[in-house]
C-alpha positions in Angstrom: -2.7 3.8 -51.8 -4.2 6.6 -49.2 -5.5 3.8 -47.1 -2.3 1.8 -46.4 -0.4 4.6 -45.9 -2.8 5.8 -43.2 -2.3 2.4 -42.2 1.5 2.1 -42.0 1.2 5.7 -40.0 -1.0 4.4 -37.5 0.8 1.6 -36.7 4.1 3.8 -36.2 2.5 6.0 -34.2 1.0 2.6 -32.2 4.7 1.5 -32.0 6.2 4.8 -30.9 4.2 4.8 -28.0 4.3 1.4 -27.1 8.0 1.9 -26.5 7.9 4.0 -23.8 6.1 1.1 -21.8 8.8 -1.3 -23.4 11.9 0.5 -22.6 12.3 -1.1 -19.2 11.4 -4.4 -19.4 11.2 -5.3 -23.3 8.3 -6.8 -25.4 9.4 -10.1 -24.6 9.4 -10.0 -20.8 12.4 -11.8 -19.2 11.4 -13.7 -15.9 13.8 -15.1 -13.0 12.3 -16.9 -10.9 13.3 -17.6 -6.5 11.8 -20.2 -3.9 10.1 -18.2 -0.7 9.5 -20.7 1.9 6.7 -20.2 4.5 7.2 -22.1 7.8 4.6 -24.1 9.1 1.1 -21.7 10.5 1.7 -23.9 14.0 4.1 -25.5 16.0 4.1 -29.2 16.4 6.8 -30.5 19.1 9.1 -33.4 18.2 7.3 -33.3 14.9 4.3 -35.8 16.3 0.8 -35.4 15.5 -2.6 -36.8 15.5 -5.0 -36.5 12.8 -8.9 -36.6 13.1 -11.1 -35.6 10.4 -15.2 -36.1 10.4 -18.0 -34.9 8.5 -21.2 -33.2 9.1 -22.3 -33.8 5.2 -25.0 -36.3 5.1 -24.2 -39.6 3.2 -21.3 -39.7 1.4 -19.5 -37.3 3.7 -18.1 -39.7 6.0 -16.4 -41.6 3.6 -14.8 -38.3 2.1 -14.1 -37.7 5.9 -12.3 -41.3 6.0 -10.4 -40.5 2.8 -9.1 -36.9 3.4 -8.1 -38.4 6.4 -5.8 -41.4 5.2 -4.1 -38.9 2.6 -3.7 -36.1 5.5 -1.8 -39.2 7.6 0.3 -40.4 4.7 1.4 -37.0 3.5 2.4 -36.0 6.8 4.6 -39.0 7.5 6.3 -38.4 3.6 7.1 -34.9 5.4 8.9 -36.9 8.4 6.0 -36.5 10.8 5.4 -39.2 13.4 1.3 -39.7 13.3 0.1 -40.6 17.2 -3.3 -40.5 19.0 -1.4 -39.5 22.0 0.3 -36.7 20.4 0.3 -33.3 22.4 -0.8 -31.5 18.7 -4.3 -32.6 17.5 -5.2 -31.6 13.5 -8.7 -31.7 13.2 -11.1 -31.5 10.3 -14.3 -31.1 9.9 -16.4 -31.6 6.3 -19.2 -29.0 6.7 -20.0 -28.9 3.1 -19.4 -31.4 0.2 -21.5 -31.2 -3.2 -20.9 -31.8 -7.0 -23.2 -31.9 -10.1 -22.9 -33.0 -13.8 -25.6 -31.7 -16.0 -26.7 -31.0 -19.3 -27.9 -27.1 -20.1 -29.3 -25.5 -23.2 -28.3 -22.2 -24.0 -28.7 -19.3 -26.8 -25.6 -18.8 -27.9 -24.1 -16.9 -31.4 -21.9 -18.9 -33.4 -20.8 -19.4 -37.3 -23.6 -22.0 -38.1 -24.0 -23.9 -41.7 -27.3 -22.8 -43.6 -26.5 -25.2 -47.0 -24.0 -25.3 -49.8 -23.9 -23.8 -53.2 -22.1 -24.6 -56.3 -19.2 -21.8 -57.9 -16.9 -22.8 -61.0 -13.4 -22.3 -60.7 -11.2 -20.7 -62.8 -10.7 -23.8 -65.2 -14.5 -23.9 -65.1 -15.1 -26.8 -62.9 -17.7 -27.2 -60.2 -17.7 -27.3 -56.6 -19.6 -27.7 -54.1 -19.3 -24.2 -51.2 -20.3 -24.2 -47.5 -22.6 -21.4 -46.7 -22.2 -20.2 -43.2 -23.8 -17.4 -41.3 -23.2 -16.0 -37.8 -26.8 -16.5 -35.7 -28.1 -17.4 -32.6 -29.1 -21.0 -31.6 -29.6 -23.3 -29.0 -26.5 -25.4 -28.0 -26.2 -28.0 -25.2 -23.3 -27.6 -22.5 -22.0 -30.1 -20.1 -21.7 -28.5 -16.9 -19.5 -30.0 -14.0 -19.3 -28.1 -10.7 -18.4 -28.9 -7.1 -17.2 -27.0 -4.1 -15.9 -28.7 -0.8 -15.8 -26.9 3.0 -13.5 -28.1 5.3 -12.8 -26.5 8.7 -9.1 -27.2 10.0 -8.0 -26.8 13.2 -4.8 -27.5 15.1 -5.3 -27.8 19.0 -2.9 -28.0 21.8 -4.3 -31.5 24.0 -3.2 -30.6 26.8 -4.6 -26.7 27.4 -7.8 -27.5 24.5 -6.5 -24.4 23.2 -6.8 -23.7 19.6 -3.4 -23.0 17.8 -4.5 -22.6 14.5 -7.7 -22.3 12.3 -8.7 -22.1 8.8 -11.7 -22.4 6.8 -10.2 -24.6 3.1 -12.9 -24.4 0.6 -11.7 -25.7 -3.1 -14.3 -25.3 -6.1 -14.5 -27.3 -9.5 -16.2 -25.4 -12.3 -15.7 -26.3 -16.0 -18.3 -26.8 -19.1 -18.0 -27.6 -22.4 -20.4 -27.1 -25.8 -21.5 -30.7 -26.5 -24.4 -30.9 -29.0 -25.7 -28.2 -31.2 -26.8 -27.3 -34.8 -24.0 -27.9 -37.4 -20.9 -25.6 -37.0 -19.3 -24.0 -40.0 -15.7 -25.3 -41.3 -16.6 -29.0 -39.6 -16.3 -27.6 -36.4 -17.1 -30.3 -33.9 -18.6 -30.6 -30.1 -16.1 -32.2 -27.8 -16.0 -32.8 -24.2 -13.0 -30.1 -22.8 -9.6 -32.0 -22.1 -9.6 -32.8 -18.7 -13.3 -32.2 -17.5 -14.5 -34.4 -15.2 -17.6 -35.8 -15.8 -18.9 -37.6 -12.7 -19.7 -36.5 -9.3 -17.4 -39.2 -7.4 -14.4 -38.0 -9.3 -15.1 -33.9 -8.5 -15.3 -34.7 -5.0 -12.4 -36.8 -4.9 -10.4 -33.8 -6.9 -11.7 -31.4 -4.3 -11.1 -33.4 -1.4 -7.3 -34.4 -2.9 -7.0 -30.1 -3.0 -8.2 -29.4 0.6 -5.7 -32.3 2.0 -2.9 -30.5 0.0 -3.6 -27.2 1.4 -4.1 -28.6 4.9 -0.4 -30.3 4.8 1.0 -27.3 3.7 -0.4 -25.6 7.1 1.1 -28.4 9.2 4.0 -29.2 7.1 5.4 -25.5 5.6 6.0 -25.1 1.9 7.8 -23.4 -0.7 6.5 -20.6 -3.1 7.5 -19.8 -6.5 8.1 -16.4 -7.0 8.2 -15.2 -10.4 9.7 -11.6 -11.0 10.5 -9.5 -13.8 13.6 -8.1 -14.8 14.4 -4.8 -16.4 16.4 -5.4 -19.6 18.1 -2.3 -20.5 21.5 -3.4 -22.3 23.7 -2.2 -19.4 21.8 -4.7 -17.0 21.8 -7.5 -19.2 25.0 -9.2 -17.7 23.1 -8.8 -14.2 20.1 -10.5 -15.8 22.1 -13.7 -16.8 23.1 -14.5 -13.6 19.7 -14.2 -12.1 18.1 -16.2 -14.4 20.8 -18.9 -13.4 19.9 -18.2 -9.9 23.3 -16.5 -9.3 21.6 -13.6 -7.0 24.7 -12.5 -5.4 26.5 -12.3 -8.8 23.6 -10.6 -10.1 23.6 -7.9 -7.8 27.3 -7.3 -8.1 27.0 -6.9 -11.9 23.7 -4.5 -11.5 25.4 -2.3 -8.9 28.7 -2.3 -10.8 26.5 -1.5 -14.3 28.0 1.4 -16.3 24.8 3.7 -16.0 25.5 7.7 -16.5 24.0 9.9 -13.4 22.0 11.4 -16.2 19.9 8.7 -17.3 17.4 8.7 -14.3 15.2 6.1 -16.5 18.2 3.6 -16.3 18.8 4.0 -12.9 15.0 3.3 -12.0 15.3 0.2 -13.6 19.2 -0.5 -12.3 17.4 0.1 -8.6 14.4 -1.8 -9.3 16.3 -5.1 -10.4 18.7 -4.3 -7.1 15.5 -4.6 -5.2 14.5 -7.8 -6.6 18.3 -9.3 -5.7 17.8 -8.2 -2.1 14.4 -10.1 -2.2 15.4 -13.4 -3.9 18.7 -13.3 -1.7 16.7 -12.6 1.9 14.5 -15.6 0.8 17.5 -17.9 0.7 18.6 -16.6 4.0 15.0 -17.1 5.9 15.3 -20.7 4.4 18.5 -21.0 6.2 17.4 -19.6 9.6 19.8 -16.3 8.7 17.3 -14.2 10.0 19.3 -11.1 10.6 20.7 -11.3 7.3 17.5 -11.8 5.4 16.3 -8.6 7.7 18.9 -6.7 5.9 18.4 -7.9 2.5 14.5 -6.9 3.0 15.7 -3.0 4.3 17.9 -2.9 1.3 15.7 -4.0 -1.0 13.0 -1.5 0.3 15.4 1.3 -0.2 15.7 0.1 -3.9 12.4 -0.4 -4.5 11.9 2.8 -3.2 14.3 4.9 -4.8 13.2 3.0 -8.2 9.8 4.6 -7.7 11.1 7.8 -6.7 13.0 8.2 -10.0 9.7 6.8 -12.5 6.5 6.4 -10.2 4.7 6.0 -13.7 6.3 2.6 -13.9 3.5 -0.2 -13.3 6.2 -3.1 -12.6 7.2 -1.1 -9.5 4.1 -0.4 -7.9 3.7 -3.4 -6.0 7.3 -4.2 -4.8 6.7 -2.3 -1.5 3.4 -4.3 -0.7 5.3 -7.5 -1.8 8.2 -6.8 0.7 5.3 -6.3 3.9 4.3 -9.7 2.9 8.0 -10.9 2.8 8.5 -9.3 6.4 5.5 -11.0 7.5 6.8 -14.7 6.5 10.5 -13.5 8.4 8.4 -12.8 11.3 6.8 -16.2 11.2 10.3 -18.2 10.4 11.7 -16.5 13.7 8.7 -17.5 15.7 8.9 -21.2 14.8 12.7 -21.2 15.3 12.1 -19.5 18.8 9.7 -22.3 19.4 11.9 -25.0 18.0 14.5 -23.7 19.9 12.8 -23.0 23.1 11.6 -26.8 23.2 15.2 -28.4 22.4 16.4 -26.6 25.5 13.6 -27.8 27.9 14.5 -31.7 26.4 18.2 -31.0 26.8 20.1 -32.2 29.9 21.0 -29.5 32.7 24.6 -28.8 31.9 27.4 -29.1 34.4 27.6 -25.9 36.6 30.4 -23.8 34.7 31.4 -20.0 35.3 28.9 -17.6 33.9 29.4 -16.7 30.6 29.2 -13.3 28.9 25.9 -12.6 28.3 25.1 -11.7 24.4 22.1 -9.6 22.9 20.7 -10.0 19.5 19.4 -6.2 19.7 21.3 -2.8 19.6 22.1 -1.7 23.7 21.2 1.6 22.7 18.2 3.0 20.3 16.0 0.1 18.6 16.3 -3.2 16.1 16.2 -1.8 13.0 13.3 -2.9 10.2 11.0 -4.2 12.7 7.2 -4.5 12.0 5.4 -1.3 13.8 3.4 -3.8 15.8 6.1 -5.5 17.3 8.0 -2.4 17.5 5.2 -1.0 19.7 5.2 -4.0 22.2 9.0 -3.7 22.5 8.7 -0.2 23.6 5.8 -1.3 26.0 8.1 -4.0 27.4 11.7 -2.0 28.0 9.6 0.8 29.5 8.0 -2.1 32.0 11.2 -3.7 32.4 13.1 -0.6 33.4 10.7 0.0 36.2 11.4 -3.4 37.7 14.2 -3.3 40.7 16.4 -6.3 41.0 16.7 -9.2 38.8 13.2 -9.8 36.9 11.6 -13.1 37.7 10.0 -15.5 34.7 6.3 -14.7 36.1 6.8 -11.0 35.0 8.0 -12.0 31.8 5.2 -14.5 31.2 3.4 -11.3 31.9 4.6 -9.2 29.4 4.1 -12.1 26.8 0.5 -12.2 27.9 0.1 -8.3 26.9 1.5 -9.4 22.8 -2.3 -9.5 21.9 -2.7 -6.4 22.6 -0.4 -5.0 20.0 -1.4 -8.0 17.7 2.1 -9.8 18.2 2.3 -13.7 18.3 3.5 -15.4 21.3 6.6 -16.7 19.6 7.6 -13.7 18.5 6.5 -11.8 22.0 8.9 -14.4 23.6 11.4 -13.2 21.7 11.1 -9.5 22.3 11.1 -10.1 26.1 13.7 -12.4 26.1 16.2 -9.8 24.6 15.1 -6.9 26.1 15.5 -8.8 29.8 18.9 -9.5 28.3 19.9 -6.1 27.3 18.6 -4.5 30.9 20.8 -7.0 32.8 23.8 -6.0 30.5 23.0 -2.6 31.3 22.8 -3.1 34.9 25.7 -5.0 34.4 27.3 -1.8 32.8 26.5 0.2 35.2 28.4 -1.5 38.1 31.5 -1.0 35.9 30.8 2.2 35.7 30.0 2.8 39.5 33.4 0.8 40.2 35.3 3.1 37.8 33.4 6.1 39.5 34.4 5.4 42.7 37.9 5.1 42.3 38.2 8.6 40.5 35.8 9.9 43.5 38.0 8.7 46.2 39.6 12.2 46.5 36.4 14.2 46.3 37.5 15.9 43.1 36.8 14.5 39.5 39.3 16.5 37.6 39.0 17.6 33.6 41.1 14.5 32.1 39.3 12.3 34.4 35.7 13.7 33.3 37.2 12.9 29.6 37.9 9.3 30.8 34.2 8.8 32.4 32.9 10.2 29.3 34.7 7.5 27.2 33.7 5.1 29.3 30.2 6.0 29.4 29.8 5.6 25.8 32.0 2.3 25.8 29.1 0.7 28.2 26.3 2.5 26.2 24.7 4.1 28.9 22.5 6.8 28.9 23.1 10.2 30.8 20.3 9.3 33.0 22.0 6.0 34.0 25.3 8.1 34.5 23.6 10.6 36.6 21.8 7.6 38.9 25.5 6.2 40.0 27.1 9.7 40.2 24.6 11.2 42.6 25.6 8.2 45.4 29.3 10.3 45.4 29.7 13.4 47.1 32.5 14.7 44.4 33.2 18.2 43.5 
């Protein structure tokens, strides 16, 4: 009886300790799903591409390369690509290694083996045979299936003969089963595991299929299924129900309005975590819709929420990888922006020249003052460099100078597509500020026509400076041209 009480006490202790870890997320985890779209790893103008796969593996390697090329071409056609030998982008694959084996191996393992039988009598005195078993170490035969394939995938600009992308793809296969040995206890049988491939050709074909699938993902883009845990405090459950249905905007509203008291820091940490998940899912939707400013806003809000959750409860293990995951999300966003910019540049180059019209006002996608929020550190550093170089230019900025700035992007680890966006946006910003300085110059010229700037006129000019987003140095550069008191 004493032993039973000790066991019960131990169980209660374990449950009470576990409650601490289960409080926010529950024993049975609540998992929601959203899709993160990944754009192609390289740009393919007009979705026209050529495909060529070769092999340096002797013997059967050539046949595997032919199979891989055929499968890649078929998959890309299904993705609305046009496969043409004269395309400006060439997708090349070189099979560097391919091998498979199916062998039988004998190993010494410890199992519950049959050692004999003995006779026992039941309660009615009837004799029955009972199996004798013993855990022993004996030799058992294994069927071992293995395979490895290494494919070097490269996308080339056919005209410049320069690499747009390169990646080593190396799928691996390994599965084994106990297939023969001494009799096991309880009529346990030796059998090949379900799905285990038992033929070298089948293993190699399986590896080729996996390599092809990965190659097509790089060329065409793909959707990644993201599974996220949700905190399950009672106040958060209405929002959880919306999230499980994929209604992330409604979930965001429900969690924001959840009635959590200021002193309930654990629940507030859980709420902030769920809010971060909602913003992350909404950012993924915005990326897919090419609403990149909206996606940036959601990622910034997700970072705020995750940081607050960590600040309130640093010991919660499910909070720890959130900020690192957001960095990966920002990398996807940067790639999406680069891909869209290259598509737009391609469309602009193919579009017929429009008839001459009065110049429309220049619009800029970045603030005239300060810096774009939520930008990756490398991109920000490159932007600072571009802004300083452009600011030192006198007169219009030439296309040749812009290309020179873009060529400096690799020094900062910034890709060409993003660099082109930065240079274009900063050149537009500089042009708008120059136009604003011209406007301020006209205003100041009128005010200074009598040689005096009165207090009321100075107040007006200060407001004008703010409206035109001009710095004190820019205003001084204008005003020094006019002699006034």
